[in-house]
C-alpha positions in Angstrom: 0.0 0.0 0.0 1.4 3.4 -1.0 1.9 5.8 1.9 0.4 9.2 1.4 1.0 12.2 3.6 -2.3 11.6 5.4 -1.7 7.9 6.1 0.2 7.1 9.3 1.1 3.5 10.2 0.2 2.4 13.6 2.9 1.2 16.0 2.8 -2.6 16.4 1.4 -4.0 19.6 4.2 -4.9 21.9 4.4 -8.3 23.4 3.9 -8.8 27.1 3.8 -11.9 29.2 0.4 -13.3 30.1 -0.6 -13.3 33.8 -1.4 -16.6 35.6 -5.1 -15.7 35.6 -5.1 -15.1 31.8 -3.5 -18.4 31.2 -6.1 -20.2 33.4 -8.9 -18.5 31.4 -7.4 -19.6 28.1 -7.0 -23.2 29.3 -10.5 -23.3 30.8 -11.9 -21.9 27.5 -10.2 -24.6 25.5 -11.5 -27.3 27.8 -15.0 -25.9 27.7 -14.9 -26.0 23.9 -13.8 -29.6 23.9 -15.9 -31.1 26.7 -19.1 -29.0 26.3 -19.4 -28.9 22.6 -22.9 -29.8 21.3 -24.6 -29.3 24.6 -27.4 -26.8 25.0 -29.2 -24.9 27.8 -28.9 -26.2 31.3 -26.7 -29.1 30.2 -24.1 -26.7 28.7 -24.2 -24.4 31.8 -23.7 -27.3 34.1 -20.7 -28.6 32.0 -19.2 -25.1 31.8 -19.6 -24.6 35.5 -17.8 -27.9 36.4 -14.8 -27.0 34.2 -14.6 -23.5 35.6 -14.9 -24.8 39.2 -11.9 -27.1 38.5 -9.7 -24.2 37.4 -10.9 -21.5 39.8 -11.9 -23.5 42.8 -15.4 -22.2 43.2 -18.8 -24.0 43.7 -21.3 -24.2 40.9 -24.6 -22.3 41.5 -27.9 -24.0 41.0 -29.3 -22.8 37.7 -33.0 -22.4 37.4 -34.7 -21.7 34.1 
């Protein structure tokens, strides 16, 4: 792309290390995608909650629809 006098290129985003929490979120998201694929509604929410409970050490709330 030709550079004109009005076009300014943006600075590239600098790399920074992921925090432990961000890594946990990424791992949990991948596992939810694998284990909970194809499930719907309460069945999906229950599956997702169990995976998140494993990573973040929390209890699953009772979902009522």
